[in-house]
N, C-alpha and C positions, 0 to 999 in steps of 0.2 A: 366354589364360593362357600363361605361359612353361613350358617343359618342366621337370618336377620334377628331371630328371637333370642339369640345368645346374649346373655347379660354381660355387663362390664367385667365382673369378677371372673366369670367363666372364660371370657376372651383373654383376660390378663393371665389366668392360669395356663391357658393353651400357649400363649406367647412365651411365658417363662419356661414351660416344658420344652418347647422347640429350641429356645436359646441354650438350655442346659445340654441338650443332646448335640448341639452345634459347637460345643467347646472342644477345641483341638489342642489339648495339652499332651505332655509326655505319656501319661497313663492311658489316655484315649487312643493314642497311636499304637501302643503295645496291644491293647485290647482289640483294635481293628485288625491288626495282622493275624492275631490268634483266631479271631472269628472268621476271617477269610479262608484260613486253612482248615477250619473245622467242618464246614459243609459246603456242598457245591452251590455256586452262585448262578443266577440267571445270566448276568452280564458282568464281565471284568473289563474295566477301561484302563488302558495303559497310556500314561501321559497326562499330566495335570496342568496343561496350559488352558487357555480359555475354552478351546473346543473339547478337550477331555473332561474338564470340570463341568461344562455344559451338558455333555453326554451323560455323565454320572447323574446329574440332577434330572435330566429328562427320563432316564431309565428308572430312577428311584420314584419319581412322581407318577409313573405308570404302574407302580405296585410291584416292580421287579426287584429281586434281591440283587444288590449292586455292590461292586468293589471298585476302588480307584487307587492306583498306585503310581508313584512318581519317583524317578531315580534321584532327583535333587530336591529343591524346594518348590513349593507351589509357584507357578508362573516364572520359574527361573530362566526359561529360554525366551522365545520371541514375545511372549505375553506380558513381560515386564519392561520391554524395550521398544515399544511402539511410539507413534506420534501422540498417543493418548487422546485420539479423536474418535468419536462415534459419528460417522458421517456417511452420506450417500455416495460420495465420490464424484465431485464435479467433472474430473478428468475422464471418468468412465462414460459420462454423458457425451463428452466430445468424441469418444470412441464409438458412440452409438450403442453402447451396452445398456439399453434401457431396462432390461429385466433385472440386471444386477443393481442398478441405481434404485429402481422401484422397491425391490426387496430390502435394500439397506435403509432406505428412508422409512419404510414401515417399521423396521426394527429400531431405528433411532427413536421414533415416536413412542413405541412401546416401552423402551428403556427410560425415557424421560418421564413418561406419564404414570407408568404402572409398575414396571419390574424393579427399577432402581433409581427413584427420584432423588435419593440421598447421595448417590454417587455420580450420576450423569447430569451435567449442567449445560445450559445453552452458552454458546460463545460466539461473539461477533467477529466477522472477517471483512477486511477491506481489500478489494481487488483494484489496484491502480490501473487506469486506462492510459495507454501511451500513444494512441492514434485517435484522431478526431473522426467522428462520423461512424464509419463502418464497424469499429471495434465496440463502441457502445451498443450498437444494434446487435452485433453478433454475440458478445458476452452477455448483454442484457437479456436476450432471448433465451440463452442457456440457463441463466439463473432464474428467470421467470418460469421456465419449464421445470426446473428443480423444485421450486416452491409449489408449483401446481401438482407435481407428482407426490410431493410430501402430503399435501392437503387431501388429495384424492385417495391416499392410503387409509384415511380415516384416523390417522394418529399423528397429524402434523400441525394441528391448530395451536399447539403450545408455544411455537416459535414465531417471532416477528417475521414478516415477509421482507424481501430485499428492497433496497431503495437506491436511487441514482443520486450521486453527489457531484456538484461542481468541484473544480480544483480547490476553490477557497474553502468550501465546506469540508472537503476531504482533509485538507491541511489542518482544519480546526480539530477534527477528531484524531488525526495522526500527525502532530507537528514534527515528528521525527523524520518525515519524508522530505527528500530534496524537492524543491519547487519544480525543477526541470525533469523530475522523474515521472510526472503524471500530468495529464490534461483534464482529468476528472477521475471518478471512481464509482464502483458499485460496492455496496455493503450488504452482506447476507449473513445468515446464522447457521451454525452447525452445533455440535455438542462435543463435550469432552469428559473424560474421567481419569482416575488414577488406575491404570490398567492392572497392575499387580494387586492392588487392594480389591478391585472388582473380582478377580479370580479367587482370592481368599474367601470373599463373601459367597461366591458360587459354590466353592467346596463346602463351606460351613452350612449352606442351605441344603446341599445334597445330603450332608450328614444328618441334618435335622429331620430329613424324610427317610432316614434309615440306611443310607449308604455307608459302607465301611471304607474309610479313607486313610491312607498312610503315605506320607512323603518319605524321602530317603529310603525308598524301597524299589530296588531295581530289578526289572525282568531280565533274567540271564538265559532264558530258554523257554520254549513252548512245550507243553505236554501234548503228546499225539496218541491217537488211537487209529492206526492206519493212516489214511489221508487227513483225518479230521483233527483239528485243534480242539483240545478239551480243557485247556487251562494254561497256566504259566508257572515256571519256577521263579520265585521272587526272593531276592537276597535283601536281608535287612542290612543296609549299608552302615547303619550306626552300630547295631548290636552284633552283626556278623552271622546271625542265624540265617537259615534258608527255609523257605516254605513252599509247599506245593499248593497252589490255589486253583481249584477246579471250577470251571464255568461252562455253561452251555454255549455261550458266545463270548468271544474276546474282541474288543474294539481297539485297534491300533490308532491312537490319536497323538502321535509323537512329532507332528510338525516336520521340521527340517531333519529330524532323525528317522523319518518314515522308512527310507530305504534301508537304514541300518537295522531297524527292528524287523523289517521283512526278511533281512538276511539271516535272522535266527531260525527261520524255517526254510532257508535256501530258496526263498521265493521273492523275487523282486517285485512281482505284481504287474498289473496292467499299465501302470503309469510311473513316472519318475518325478521326484520332487527336487527342485533346484533351489539353492539358497541365494537370496539377494540381500546384500548388506545395506542397511540404512543407518546413518549416524545422525546424532542430534547434539547440539550445544545448548547449555543452560547459562543464561546471563541474568544479572540482577535487573529488576524492574526499572530502576532509574537510568539504565543505559539506553533505553529506547523510549522516548516520550510519546506515548500513544494510549488512547483509551480503547483501542480495538486491536484484534489480531490482524495479520496481513497474510495474503496469499499472492505469491509472485510466480510468474511463468519463467522456467529456465529452458535451455535448449533440449534437455532430456525429460523433464518432468515438471513438478511444481515445488515451490519452496514455501513452507509455512513459518510464520512467526506467531507463536501461540501463547496467549496469556497463561501463566502457571503460578497462581498465588502471588508471591513477591518476586517472581522471576518471569523470564520468557524462555520458551523452548524454540530453538531455531533448527529446522530440518526439512528435508532429509535428502540423503544421497540414495542412489539406486545402482549398485554395482555387483557383479557376480562375485561369489565367495565360495571357495572350496577348501578352506583351511579349517582350523579348530572351530567346531560348531558351538561348544559350550561357552567359549569366551571370545566372540568376534571382536577384533581390535580396530579401533579408529586410528588411522595414520595421520601424519602431519598434512599429507596431500588432501585427505578428506576434510580436515578442519579448514584448510586454506580455501577449498572449493566453496564451503558454506559461507565463510566470511566474505569472500569475493562477491558472491551473488547477493547476499543481504546488503552489503555495503554499496552496491550499485544504486540503491534507492534511498539510503540513509544520509541525512545531512551531516551527522556526526558519526563517522565510521566506527565500527567495533574493532577492537584489537585482541590479540591473544590474552592480554592482561585482563580483559573483561570477562573471560570465560571461567565460570565457576565449575561447571561439570560437563562431562562428555560421556555419552553412552552409545553403544552400537548394538543393533539387533539384526536378526535375519528373518526375512519374509520367506515362508514356504510356498514357492510358486510351482504350479504344474508346468513341467517342461513341455515346450512346444517347438515349433519350427524356428522361432525367432532366436537369434543369438543374444539380443539385448534383453536383460531381465526386465527392464521397464515396459517391454512389449508383451511379456508373458501374462497369462490369465490370472485374475484374482477369483475366478470361479472355483468352486470346490467340486471334488469328485468323491463318490463312495463306491467301494468295490468289495467283492466277496471272493478273494483270490483262491482260498481253499475253504472247505466246509468248516464252520466254527469260528472263522476269523473275518472280521469286517475291517476295512481300512478307510479312514476318512482323511482327506488332505486338501491343501489349497485354501481358498477362501480368504476372508478378511475379518478382522476382529469384530466389526459391527454385526456381521451375520453369523456369529458363533452359534446362536440358538437354532437357526435353520440347519446349519451343518450338523448339530447335535441331533436334531429331530430326524434328519435323513439317515444318520448313522444308526440310531436306535430302530428306526423303521426297517432298515436292512437286517438288523440283528433279530428283531422279533419275527420277521418273516420266516425265519428258520426254526423258531420255537414251536413246540407242539400245541400249546394252549393258546386260547384267544387272549390278546393283550390289548389294554385300553389305548386309545389314540393319545398323541402328545397333548399335554395340558400346560406346558411351560409359558405359553402366552399369557396365562392368568395366574402365574405363580410369582409373587414378589420375592426378591432376595431378602434374606434375613437383614433386619435393620430398616427395611422400607416401611413396614407397617407401623403406624404411629409417628413416623418421622415429621410429617407436616404439622401435626398438633404440637409436637415438642419444639419445632422451629418457631411456631407462633408464641410459645411460652418461654422462649430462650432468655428474655430479660428476667423473668421470675426465677428461672433456674440459676442464672448468674447471681442474683441477689441471695438465693437460698444457699448456694455452695461457696460464695465468696470468690468465685472465679470471675475474671473479666468477661463481659459478654462476647468479646471477640474469641476468647478461648472456647466458650461454649459453642459458638458457631463453627469453629474449627473442628471440634469433636463431632458435632452433628453431621457435618459434611463429609466426615471420614468414616463414621460408624453408624450414622442414622440413629434409630432408637436404641441400639446397643451402647450408645454413649452413656446410658444409665449405669452400665457395668463399670465403666471407667470412673464415673463419679463415685460409685460405691468403693472402689479401690482407694480413691483419694480421701473419702470420708474416713476409711479405716486407717490410712497413713497419709496425713496431710503433706508430707514431704514429696509425695508423688504428684502433687498439684503444682510443683515447681517446674520451671522449664529446664530442659536438659542443657547443661553447660556447653557452650560452643555450638548449639543447634537450638536456639531459643524458640523457634516456631513450634517445637514439639514438647509435650509434657513428659516427665519421667514415667508417669503411669502408662503411656503408650508403649514404652519399651517392655515393661512388665507384662502388659496385656498381650503383646505380640508373642511372647513365649508361653504364657499361660493359656491363652484362648485361640491363638491364630496359627499354631503349628510351627512357629519359628524355632529352629533347633540350634542355630549358630548366630554369632554376632553379625556376620555378613547378611543373613536373612532379614534382620531387623533394620540395619542401617541402609540396605539397598532396596528392599521391597516392602516391608511393613511401614517404613517411613522412606523418605527420599533424601535423607541426609547426605548420602554419598554423592549426589549430584547438585545439591542445593547449598553447599558451603564451599568456600575457596580451599579449605583444608581437606575436602572430600570426606569429612567425618572422623578424621584421625584425632581431633581434639576431644571429642566426646566418646571415643571408642571404649576407654577403660571404664568410665562411669556407666555406660550402657551395659558393658559386660558384667559389671558388679550388680546391676539391677536384675539381669537375667539369671545370674548364678543360683540364687535360692530356688527359683522355679525349676531349673533344669538340673540341679544337684551338682553344680560345678565346684571343684575345689580351687585353690589359688593357682595351681599349675595350669588347670584348664582355662581359667580366666586369662592368664598370661599367654597361653597358646592362641586363644581366640584373638586377642589384641594384636599379637605379633603377626598372625596370619593376615588380619585385616590390613595392617600397615604395609605388609609386603604386597598385598593385592593392589593397594592404591599406588604404591611406587611402580609396580609393573605396568599398571595402566598409564601412568604419567610417562613412563619410558616409551611405551608403545606409541603414544601420541606425539613423540618427538621423532619417530622414524619416518623415512620418506615414502614407504610403500607398504602394501599388504603383507608381503613376505617378512620383512624386517619387523613390522608392527606385531604380527602374530608371534614371532619368535620371542620378542620382548615380553609380551603378555603372558606367554607360557612360563616365564621365569618365576611366577608365583603359583604353585600347585594348589589344588583345592584342599581345604582343611580335612575333608574325608575323601581321599582319592577313589575314583570309580575304576 
């Protein structure tokens, strides 16, 4: 906690200093790589999904010298392709996994109230009941227990409790439902966020506490002294250089790539990570007439219809995947599965023509006895397979902070000096501090800047108090306050900011992860691709040839994804998706 006697000017100076050190532009990336190679770190984290980024923040806030490297872009794997929910997991309650649900509900509350109120928001869900009597009692008891566990965690009072609805009232809040699809309903609350944006803010927060962070930096081998791992050989994927980064402890947080990373030391480890594919469809808001999200039971799992700005996200599937991990492909069969299940309850069915975007992600599940990935554990495991190396795997997005804490606890156990306990429960992400005050003043900000208040709200809910930096960009160049052609939900300033402050290195990074244009427009971002590339060019030093390369690569990627989604099965979909190689091959 900061000293209560700190004056407004001192607090502002401190915030500005933190924001400056959290800038992730091209120069900062180069400096971070050089600094990591210069002197031995306490902890080097490999992999910048939500768990790796969280681990870097945990280590840095304990006063440890910390490095974080990622082979691709921040959150480019699983952590940008989730259902975008922060939730306790009602279905884990049904599996009697009370400990996991209790832990996740506590984390949900912390994120909503303290850690990231600018990014994590409440979202209502309607659960249609299809049987009279026993189902209301059974499902109602489960949701009541869910609410009770949330409140008992000490961090659940910010969300409304569940309510029982008659069929008539349920159809009033969700007119899109077929009348014969329910006899009544339950409504309860969970939370959601933009998963990739959350990871970027985690990385930037870690940097603001002194972590050295570099994307497009791939570990190609580990440094060994006898049995002990003493660091890693890191290849600068962009510049082509190679660095030896020495560290007292290395943390492998590479998710579905865990086994591959372990293979670099010829050590598979004590557990195996299995990939489960989940796909999601994005459809415009007007295609489903409802004021609430929906949760539906399927024969294998649950299906969510999630409010997402001016869209809905419909997902997800749960199938084994052993093909390309970098670009899991959604097949025609996957899309048909989701449409068939959601249409079973909709009065006006969705068709292929309603689908704006499709994305597929891989869950890193700890392999167990079950053949079905939907039965595998979402619990996480931390192991010390060889001296100097910690592996963390499994888990779910919501509990990333607990996984990070456990990983750093395991790492510091092997360090000689005494290290402070985890403090991330009390560390807000960058952009959180001052967010509520700025939200209250959003009408004044709109009047002062000339932006519509809806635009100001959009910026505050994506950047929190860092929205001030985007407003400064717009003040210096008013053309950046204009919407992006073909993706009018986003301002041109957001494209520039993604490259200058958030570590975006390529057009794909901005259209897919810094914004969600690639899944929120019917053209998948191809209409605005050139304009976005031209906005990034001055920041990243691109010439006309590079702009053309970036646009061409993006268009090929979109076409390969479309082609994969026309294929009947995983094998043919994977082959089609691989038709568009990465702009910087690994």
